[in-house]
N, C-alpha and C positions, 0 to 999 in steps of 0.2 A: 036034725043036725047035719051040717056039711061034712063031707069026707075030708080028712087031712090031705094037704097037697103032697103029691108024690115027688119023686126025684126029678130034677130038671133034665131035659133031654141033653144028650152028649153034644149035639150040634150047637146048642146055645152057649155052652162053656167055651167051645173052640172059637166061636165068633167073637166072644168078648175078649179072649186072649189076643186074637188077631187085631182087633181094634186097638187094644192097648199097645201092641207092638208098633202099629202104624202111627199112633199118636207120639210114641217115643221117637221114632225115626223122623217124623216131621219136626219135632222139637230140636233134635240134633242137627237136622238140615238147616233149620232157621238159625241156629247158633253159629254153624259154620259159615253160612252166608253173611251173617252180620260181622263175624270176625274177618272174613275175606274183604267185605266192603270197608271195614275199618282200616285194614292193612293197606288197601288200595288208596284210600283217602289219605292215610299217613304218608305213603310213598309220593302221592301227588303233591302234597303240601311241602314235604322235604325237598323234592326236586325243584319246586318253584322257588323255595328259599335259596337253594344252591345256585339256581340260575341268576337270581338277583346278585348274590355274592360274586358269581363269575363275571357278570357284566361290569360291575364296578371295579373288580380286580383287574379286568382287562383294560379298562380305561386308565386305571392307576399305573398299570404296567407300561402303557403307551407313553404316559407322561414321564415315567422313570427312564424308559429307553431313550426318549428324546433328550432328557437331561444328561444321561450318561454319554450319549453320542454327540451332543452339541455343546452344552454348557460345560461339561467336565472333560471334553476332549480338546486338546490343544489345537490341532490342525483345523478341526471343524469350527471351533470357536473363532479362530483367527479369520477363517473364510467367512464367517457370519458377520463379524464386526468390521471387517476391512472396508466394506462400502459405506459405512455409516457417515463418515465425514463428507461424502458427496451428496448426501440427502439434503435438499434445500432447507428444510425446517431444522434439521440437526445442525447443519453448518451455520444457520442464522443464530441459533442459540449459543453455539460455541464461540462464534465470532463476537457476539455482543458481550459475552462474559469475558473473553480474552481482551477485548478492547478496554473494558472497564478496569480490568486488573492492570493492564499496561499503564493506563493514565494514572492510576493510583500509585503504582510503583515508581514511575518517573516523576510524578507531580508536575504534569505538563503546564497547568495553568499558572502555578507559582513560578516556573521557569520563564514563561512568557511575560508575566508581570514584572519579573526582575530585569528583563532587558528593555522593557518599554519605558519611555519617559514618564515622569509622575503625572503629567497632564494627559497622557494617553493610557493610563492604567485601566480606564473603563473598557478598553478594547480587548482586554485579556480574555474575558469570558466568551465573546463572539468568535475571537480567533481560535480559542480552544475548541469550540464546537465545530468550526470549519476543519480544524486539524483532526478532530475525532473522525470525521467522515473519511479523510485520507488514510488514517490509521486503520479504520474498519475495512477499507478497500484492500489494504495490504494484508490484513488478516485473512480476508477471503481468498486472496491469491495464494497465500501459504497453505491454506486448508485444501485448496483444489490442486495443489502441485503434486507431482509424482514423488518428490522427495518426502513430503510429509506423509504420503500414503505408506511409504516404506517404514517411516518412523513409527506410525500408528500400528502397523502390523507387527513390527518387532517388539514394541512395547507390550502388546497383548500376548505375544508368544512368550516373552520372558516372564510375564506375570503367571501364565499357566504353568510354565516349566518350573517355577519356583515352588508353588504350593497351592495350585488350584485357587487362583487369586480371589475370585468373588466369594467362594464358599468359606475359605479359611481366613481371609482378611490379611494376607501377607504380601499382596502385590504392591509395587511402588506406583502403580497407575490406577488400578481399580481396587479400592480398599473397603472391605466390609467390616464394620465394627458393630458392637452390640446396640449402639444407638443411631448409627447412620451409615451411609455408603457414600464414598467420595471418589472423584476422578481427578487425578493430578494432571493439570494442563501446563505445567512448567516447561516441558520440552517444546510445546507449541509456542509459548511466550518467548522462549529463547530464540527460536527461528524468526519470529516476528521482529524482535529487537535487532537481530542481525540485518534483516532486510531494511528496517527503518533506518538503521545507522548508515547503510549504503545509499539510501535514497535521500535522507534528510540529515546529514551529519551535524548540521548546526543545532538540531533539536537537542542533542546531548552535549554539545560543546566539544566532542572528541569522537574518534572512531572507536566503537565498542569492539573489543576483542573477545567475543563470545565463542564457545566451541561450536563447530559445525556438526549437527547430528544427522546429516543426510545418509550416512552409512548405516544408521540404526544403532550405533554404539552410544550409549547414554552414560556419561560418567556418574559415579556415585555421589560426587560432591558438586553436582550441578547447581544446587541452590546456593552453595557458598560462592561459586564462581560468579553467578549472576549478581549477588550482593556486592562482591568486590568490584565488579566492573561498573555497576550503577552507583556505587558509593552510598548505598542505603542499607538499612536492616529490614528485611522482609518480614511481615507477620508470620506467625507459625502456620496459619491456615492459608497462606498466600497460594493462589492458583489451585486450591482444593475446592472443586465444584461439588457441593453437596447435592446428590440426587435424591436421597430419601433420608428422613430423620425420624426413625421410630425403631423400637426393638423388634417389631414384627418381622422385618426383613431378615434380621439375624436368625430368628427362629425358622424362617422359610429356608434360609441357606443351610442351616443344620439339618432340616428335613430332607433337603436335596442330597446332602452327604450321606444321611442314613439310607435314603432310597437307593443310592449307588451301591452301598454295602449289601442291601437286602434285595437287590434287583433280581438276581437269579432265583432266589427263593420265591419272590412274587410271581415270576413267570411260571415256574414249576407249579406253584400253588394254584394259579389260574387254570392250568391244564388239568390238574387233579380235580378241582372243583367241577369243571365241565364233564370230565369222565364220570365222576360220581353221580352228577345230576342225570346223565343219560343212562347210567346203570340202574339207578333207583326208579326212574320215571316209568310209570306203566304205559305212557303214551309219548314216545320220543318225538314224534312230529309236533305235538302240542308243546313239548318242552323247548324244542328248537324255535318255534314261533315265539314263545315267551322270551327266549334269549334275544331274538332280534329286536323285540320291542324294548326290552330292558337295556340293550346296547344303545338304542336311541336316547333313552332317558339318562343313562350314565354319561354319554357324550355331551348331552345338553347341560347336565348338571355340572360337569367339569368345566365346560366352556363358560357357563354363568359364573362359577366360582373364580375363574381366571379374570373375567371382566370386572368382578367386584374388587379383586386385589389390584387390578390395573387402575381402576377408578380411585381406590384409596391411595395408591402410590402417587397418582397425579395430583390429588388434593394436597399432598405435602410439598409440591413444587410450586414456586411462585407463578401466578397466572401470566400469560403473555407468551413471549418468544421462548422462554425457558420451558414452560409446560408443553408448548407445541413440539419442541425438540425432543423432550423426553417421551412424549406420546409417539412420535415417529420412530424413536429408538425401540420402544416396546413392540410396535407394529412390525418392524423389520426383524427383530430377534425372535419374537414369538410367532412369526408367520408360519414356519414349518409345523409348529405344534398345532396351530389352528387348522392347518390342512389335514393333519392326522385326525383331528376331531371330526371334520367333515367326512373323512373316509370311514370313520367308525359309524357315523349316522347313515351313510349310504349302505355300508355292509349290513347294519341292522335292518334297514328297510328292505333290502333285497332278500335277506334271510327270512324275515317275517312274511313278506309277500309270497315267496316261493313255497314256504310251508303251508300257507293258507290256500294256495292254488292247487296243491296236491291233496287237499283234505276232502272229506266226504260230504261237505255242505252242498246245498242246492246251487248256489252261485258258482263255486269252483267246478262242479260237474258241468254246468251250462257253458262256462268259459272253455273248459277242456274240449267239450264237444264242438264248439264253434272253431276253436283253434285247429282241431283235427280236420274239420271240413275245409278250413282255409288252406291248410297244408296240402291236403289232397288236391284241391283245385290248383294251388300253385305248382305242385308237381306235374299235374297234367299239362298246365300251360308251359312249363319249362320243357317238358318232353316234346310238345308240339313245336315250340320255337326251335328246339335243337334239330328236329327233323327238317324243318324249313331251312335252317342254316346249312345243314349238311347237304341238302338237295340243291339249294340255290346260292349258298354262300360263295363257293369258288367262282361261279360265273359272275356274280356281282363284284367280287374283289378284282376279277380280271378286267371288268369294264371300268372300274374306278381305281385302278392300281396307282396311277400317278397322283391322284388326289389323296389317297391314303398315305402314300409315302411322304408327300409334302406336309400333310397334317401331322405325321409323326415327328418330322424334323422341327416344325414350328412349335409343337408342344414341348419337345426337349429343349429348344432354345429358351422358351419362356421359363421353364423350370430352372435352367442354368442361370438365368438372371435373378431368380428369387432366392437361390441358395448360395452359400459361400464356402461350404465345406468341400475339400478335395474328395473325400470319400463319397459324399453325396453326388458330386459331379461324375465320379467313376460309375456309380450305380445308374445314373441317368444315361450315361453313354452305353453301358451294357444293355440296359432296357431298350434303348433306341435300336441298337444293332439286332437284338432278338426280334423286335417288332418288324424291322425291315425284312429280315430273313423270313419271318412268318408270312408277311404279305406276299412276298415273292413266291414262296412255296404254295400258298393257297391259290394264287392267281394261275400258276402253271398247272395245277391239278385240274383246271377247267378246260385246258387246251385239248383238242381231239388228238387221239393217239396216231402213230404212224400207220399208213395204209387206209385211213378212213376216207371215204369218198366225200365229195362236196355236194351237198344237197342243192338241187336247182328247183326253184319254185316256178310253176307255170303261171303266167299271167292270164287273166280272164280273156277268152277269145283267141288265145294262141295255143298251139300244140307244143308240148314239151319235146325237145329233141330226143331222138331215140338213142339207145346205147350203141347201136351198130354204126 
């Protein structure tokens, strides 16, 4: 029979206990690592989401700031719309519409038919077309005149001062309604009728005593006065040029008004979102790179949305000269906003590229090494060139002093011909004076000092004269 097993050695129990403790510690370490990895992943995802919100909030803030400083600011709005009548496409659309309204109000063809003999009544239509060309020319002259430019500016200024015309729909010139937006061209027609009456008084059978709006003062009862002078009753929508006919524009105008009220909150929210993203992010360089890329996406998305809205608005306008005029108006008014979008895209690209180049990747390291080598070589080259200029520059300037002076004068003269600002001319004059003084000082620094002897060079085959 085998002997019963004796007690286990003390070392065996201690080894088992240590193994259990090590296993427990490994389990705890794995749990902590998993928790840490989960927290880092959550921070990375949260930062990425905050970056997306930041990029689109920044793009929306840019649109809101543009709207608040341009569309909703009287002075800037007037400065934006003042040049519109001088745009060829806009002027063509306004002139065509104004000519049509004048002919309908005056009933030119019927007046011509009334004065022609019955046998010549067939000439009424051709004569009307010929006269239409003359009236169209008169409209163009009025549109391009300085007087109408003042009227146009004053009309828009008054509209903004009353109640933010386009947004709230209370302007007498640009009226936004729930179903359409209109431009009142009655002041323009008033000026055209005055000029036509002076040029062709027989067209109306009398001299029209219409008010002169050159000073920018527009009487409140202008429509009544035009009706009394012409002896006709104008339609309710006479000279009301409908630019857009849909309720979506009204919603957009209300959105602009809301954006103006919430603009400050939007800008502050954008800064807070960016700060939170950088605070939460475990890799801030990566977060900034993502911000640059999302800025590009947000700017492109906003630009695409504006293009869609623009195309939809143009579809509501009759094709031809009217649509071309409205398209030119959109291009002129929204040009600064388009520039801001391009700036956002450039900012995003620069930010993303900069964060990529300072990263730990193989290509960034290679580019940084090449750039450092190039900078060192450039520095050595600049140093060598500087030493050469210091050693030989004064002598060369002394030898070519006259040519350098003449060249400076010629360059200044060319710049003076290209610029027209008095301040710029003053800057050029000061730069020329500094340049001439610099050339003189540099040339004089190469001259031998007082007491210096004159070196005599001995010719081959001759003996140099002695000093005695």
